C-alpha positions in Angstrom: 0.0 0.0 0.0 1.2 3.5 -0.8 -0.1 5.1 2.4 1.1 4.4 5.9 -0.5 1.1 7.0 -0.2 1.2 10.8 -1.3 3.7 13.4 1.4 5.9 15.0 0.4 4.8 18.5 2.0 1.4 17.7 5.4 3.0 16.9 8.1 1.8 19.3 6.0 -0.6 21.3 6.3 -3.6 19.0 9.1 -5.3 20.9 8.1 -7.6 23.8 10.5 -9.5 26.1 7.9 -12.3 26.6 7.5 -12.9 22.8 11.3 -12.9 22.3 12.3 -15.2 25.2 9.2 -17.5 24.9 10.2 -18.2 21.3 13.8 -18.9 22.4 12.6 -21.3 25.0 10.4 -23.0 22.4 13.3 -23.3 20.0 16.0 -24.6 22.5 13.7 -26.4 25.0 15.7 -25.4 28.1 14.8 -25.8 31.7 12.4 -22.9 31.8 12.5 -20.7 34.9 11.6 -17.6 32.9 8.0 -16.7 32.4 5.9 -16.7 35.6 3.2 -19.2 35.8 2.8 -22.3 38.0 3.4 -25.8 36.7 0.8 -27.2 39.2 -3.0 -27.1 39.1 -5.2 -24.7 41.1 -6.5 -26.0 44.5 -9.1 -28.7 44.3 -11.9 -26.6 45.7 -11.7 -24.1 42.8 -11.2 -26.8 40.2 -14.4 -28.4 41.5 -16.2 -25.1 41.3 -15.1 -24.7 37.7 -16.3 -28.3 36.8 -19.6 -27.6 38.5 -20.0 -24.3 36.6 -19.5 -25.8 33.2 -22.0 -28.6 34.0 -24.4 -26.2 35.6 -26.8 -25.7 32.7 -27.2 -23.3 29.8 -26.7 -20.0 31.6 -23.0 -20.9 32.5 -22.3 -21.1 28.7 -23.9 -17.8 27.7 -23.2 -14.1 28.3 -23.3 -12.8 31.8 -23.3 -9.2 33.0 -20.8 -7.3 30.8 -19.0 -5.6 33.7 -18.7 -8.7 35.9 -20.7 -11.8 36.7 -23.1 -10.9 39.5 -21.9 -13.5 42.0 -18.3 -12.6 41.4 -18.6 -8.9 41.9 -20.8 -9.6 45.0 -18.1 -11.8 46.5 -15.2 -9.5 45.5 -17.0 -6.6 47.2 -17.7 -8.6 50.3 -14.2 -9.9 50.6 -12.2 -6.7 49.9 -14.5 -4.3 51.8 -13.2 -5.5 55.1 -9.6 -5.3 53.9 -9.9 -1.8 52.4 -12.1 -0.5 55.3 -14.6 0.9 52.8 -18.0 -0.5 51.7 -17.4 -1.5 48.1 -20.4 -1.3 45.8 -20.4 -4.5 43.7 -22.1 -3.0 40.7 -20.5 0.5 40.7 -17.0 0.0 42.1 -15.8 -3.2 40.4 -15.0 -4.0 36.7 -14.2 -7.7 35.9 -11.7 -8.0 33.0 -9.9 -10.6 30.9 -7.0 -10.9 33.4 -5.2 -8.1 35.2 -3.7 -7.2 31.8 -7.0 -6.0 30.4 -7.7 -4.2 33.7 -4.5 -2.2 33.2 -5.3 -1.5 29.6 -8.8 -0.2 30.5 -7.2 2.0 33.2 -4.7 3.6 30.9 -7.1 4.1 28.0 -9.8 5.5 30.2 -7.8 7.8 32.5 -4.6 8.9 30.6 -5.1 11.7 28.2 -2.8 13.1 25.5 0.3 14.6 27.1 -0.5 13.4 30.6 2.6 12.4 32.7 2.4 8.9 34.2 4.9 8.1 37.0 6.1 4.5 36.6 7.8 3.0 39.6 10.9 0.9 38.6 11.2 -2.1 38.3 7.9 -2.3 36.5 5.9 -4.9 34.6 6.9 -4.3 31.0 3.4 -3.6 29.7 3.0 -0.3 31.6 5.2 1.8 29.4 3.7 0.7 26.0 0.2 1.0 27.4 0.9 4.6 28.6 2.4 5.4 25.2 -0.6 4.1 23.3 -2.8 6.2 25.4 -0.8 9.3 24.5 0.8 9.7 27.9 4.4 10.4 28.8 6.1 7.9 31.1 8.2 9.4 34.0 10.4 6.8 35.7 11.2 6.6 39.4 13.4 3.7 40.7 12.1 2.3 44.0 12.2 -1.2 45.6 9.0 -3.1 44.9 7.7 -4.1 48.4 6.6 -1.1 50.6 6.0 -0.8 54.3 3.0 1.2 55.5 5.0 4.3 56.2 6.5 4.2 52.7 3.1 3.8 51.2 1.9 6.8 53.3 4.6 9.0 51.7 3.3 8.0 48.2 -0.3 8.5 49.4 0.5 12.0 50.8 2.0 13.0 47.4 -1.0 11.7 45.5 -3.3 13.7 47.7 -1.1 16.9 47.7 -0.9 16.9 43.9 -4.4 15.5 43.2 -3.1 12.5 41.4 -4.6 9.1 40.7 -2.8 6.0 41.9 -2.8 2.8 39.8 -1.9 -0.1 42.1 -1.1 -3.4 40.5 -1.6 -5.9 43.3 -1.7 -9.3 41.6 0.8 -10.8 44.0 -0.9 -9.5 47.1 -1.1 -12.9 48.9 2.4 -13.9 48.1 4.6 -12.3 50.9 7.4 -13.9 52.9 9.5 -13.5 56.1 6.8 -11.6 58.0 6.2 -9.0 55.3 2.6 -7.9 55.0 0.8 -6.6 51.9 -0.9 -3.2 52.6 -3.5 -1.9 50.1 -2.8 1.7 49.4 -6.5 2.2 48.8 -7.0 1.5 52.5 -5.0 4.6 53.6 -6.8 7.8 54.5 -7.9 9.8 51.4 -6.8 7.1 48.9 -10.0 5.2 48.2 -11.4 7.8 45.9 -8.2 8.2 43.9 -6.8 4.6 43.7 -7.4 1.9 41.0 -6.5 -1.5 42.5 -5.8 -4.2 39.9 -6.2 -7.9 40.9 -5.8 -11.3 39.3 -7.6 -14.7 39.9 -4.7 -16.2 37.9 -2.1 -15.3 40.5 -4.6 -15.6 43.5 -5.7 -19.1 42.7 -2.8 -20.4 40.5 -5.0 -20.4 37.4 -3.4 -18.0 35.0 -5.1 -19.6 32.0 -8.5 -18.7 33.2 -7.7 -15.0 32.5 -10.0 -13.5 35.2 -8.9 -10.1 36.6 -10.6 -7.0 38.0 -10.2 -3.4 38.9 -11.6 -1.9 42.1 -12.1 1.8 42.6 -14.6 4.5 43.3 -17.6 4.4 40.9 -16.8 7.8 39.4 -13.5 6.3 38.1 -14.7 2.8 37.2 -17.5 4.2 35.0 -14.9 5.5 32.5 -13.1 2.1 32.5 -16.4 0.4 31.8 -16.6 2.6 28.6 -13.4 1.1 27.3 -14.4 -2.4 28.3 -17.8 -2.3 26.7 -16.2 -1.1 23.4 -13.5 -3.7 23.3 -13.7 -7.0 25.1 -17.3 -6.3 26.5 -17.6 -9.6 28.3 -15.5 -12.2 30.2 -15.9 -16.0 30.4 -19.0 -16.8 32.5 -18.0 -20.2 33.9 -14.5 -19.0 35.0 -16.1 -16.0 36.8 -18.5 -18.3 38.5 -15.7 -20.6 39.8 -13.6 -17.6 41.0 -16.7 -16.3 42.8 -16.9 -19.6 44.7 -13.2 -19.4 45.4 -13.6 -16.1 47.1 -16.7 -17.2 49.0 -14.6 -20.1 50.5 -11.6 -17.8 51.3 -13.9 -15.4 53.0 -14.9 -18.1 55.4 -11.3 -19.5 55.8 -9.5 -16.1 55.9 -6.6 -16.1 58.3 -6.8 -19.8 59.1 -4.4 -22.6 58.2 -7.0 -23.9 55.7 -6.9 -20.7 53.7 -5.3 -21.1 50.3 -3.9 -17.6 50.8 -1.9 -19.0 53.8 -1.0 -22.3 52.1 0.3 -20.9 48.8 3.0 -18.6 50.2 4.0 -21.2 52.7 4.7 -23.6 49.8 6.5 -21.0 47.8 8.7 -20.0 50.7 10.4 -23.4 50.5 10.8 -23.2 46.7 12.3 -19.7 47.1 14.9 -21.0 49.6 15.8 -24.0 47.5 16.4 -21.9 44.4 18.5 -19.4 46.4 20.6 -22.3 47.7 21.1 -23.7 44.2 22.3 -20.3 42.9 24.6 -19.7 45.9 26.2 -23.1 45.2 27.5 -21.8 41.9 28.7 -18.4 43.0 25.7 -16.3 42.1 24.3 -13.8 44.6 20.5 -14.2 45.0 18.4 -11.3 46.3 15.7 -12.7 48.4 12.3 -11.3 47.5 9.7 -10.3 50.1 6.9 -11.0 47.7 5.8 -12.5 44.4 7.4 -15.6 42.9 10.5 -14.3 41.2 14.0 -14.2 42.5 16.8 -11.9 41.1 20.4 -13.0 41.0 23.5 -10.8 40.6 25.6 -12.3 37.8 28.5 -9.8 38.0 30.8 -12.4 39.5 30.4 -14.6 36.3 33.1 -13.8 33.8 32.1 -14.7 30.3 33.2 -13.9 26.8 29.9 -13.3 25.2 30.9 -13.2 21.6 27.7 -14.0 19.8 27.7 -11.4 17.0 23.9 -11.5 16.8 23.6 -10.0 20.3 26.6 -7.6 20.4 24.4 -4.4 20.6 22.1 -5.7 23.3 22.3 -5.1 27.0 24.6 -7.4 28.9 21.8 -9.3 30.7 20.0 -9.9 27.5 23.2 -11.4 26.0 23.8 -13.4 29.1 20.3 -14.9 29.2 20.5 -15.8 25.5 23.9 -17.5 26.1 22.3 -19.3 29.1 19.4 -20.6 27.0 21.5 -21.6 24.0 24.6 -23.0 25.7 23.5 -24.1 29.1 19.8 -25.1 28.6 18.4 -22.8 31.3 15.9 -20.0 30.6 15.6 -16.9 32.7 14.6 -13.3 32.0 16.9 -10.2 31.9 16.1 -7.7 34.6 16.9 -4.6 32.6 13.7 -5.4 30.6 11.8 -4.0 33.6 13.6 -0.7 33.6 13.5 2.3 31.4 16.3 2.8 28.8 17.8 5.6 30.9 18.1 3.3 34.0 18.4 -0.2 32.5 22.2 0.0 32.2 22.4 0.2 36.1 20.6 -3.2 36.3 22.0 -5.2 33.4 24.1 -7.4 35.7 21.0 -9.1 37.1 18.7 -11.9 35.8 15.3 -13.1 37.1 14.3 -16.7 38.0 10.8 -17.9 38.5 10.6 -20.2 41.5 6.9 -21.0 41.4 7.7 -23.9 39.0 10.5 -25.3 41.1 9.9 -28.4 43.3 12.8 -29.1 45.8 13.2 -32.7 44.5 12.5 -31.8 40.9 15.2 -32.6 38.4 14.9 -29.0 37.2 16.1 -27.9 40.6 18.8 -30.4 41.1 20.1 -29.8 37.6 20.7 -26.1 38.0 24.1 -26.3 39.6 25.3 -28.5 36.7 23.8 -26.2 34.1 25.6 -23.2 35.5 
């Protein structure tokens, strides 16, 4: 075609670390500790709820309410109202989306206008920057560590209130904290409910990433604009999956804080995986940085001296070159950490790589083989 084919909003946002490294993993078939998703099934109670939903008659196979299945928004509102300390309206204050990813997309599209500055805390999930760009916003980067104490969140909250800013809080790993760390919702702090969009994920909450059920919770005067984006794009999410997640939250509401709660059991299990991976990395001279949350562990590779002479990667950041060498030559897939930083700050973090320990079982050959691979 003679005229320009693609929209300008797609300029510069075509590259994606997951596309690139997932393809490398498919080509070389390494031990894959890169992309973050479990290699185990969701807990039996929510699997049973899903099976019951799909065999529950015609309504479970048809459209449900566009902005969230009635039972799911009801149970999300009930569950999170007591945590946030605010009575959440299930119909006005919640939007159910196709995973947290779509919740983020709706947020940026609905609330970021041409020329708006969006402060992105580094390290960040890599979709934030392109989503801001496609919405016409300007990303401003601030490097901070990713797990905050209440007093640190209060500093951020005070700045949001002082400058009348919105806060987009991606909290998909809210139940995965370790070593006594506690997740605090910034929306629960004084003056923050009416200016915070909290993004959540059933995939991370119940170890069911393939179900693609997410949500955004905020004041109705904010959510209504996000609903506009949702109704003119995806419009509707899978009914049976929403029904199952609704039952999952109903159970967790009853079990909350008890040893039977999945929100207690999952981090306890991952705590052991985290320790095992750290031990494996230390045994080969790498320096693991123990995370307080999530299911990723970062390792300092600066002590590893390599001649990375692959001409196809010579212009790439050091951690990208290292990870590609690791995949091709050692059969181990990880993710370069500089991918989660802006170009101006990435150079400061290109001696680190990220491992996903959610897939790692202490007695698994994947784990025992790591020292040999490295």
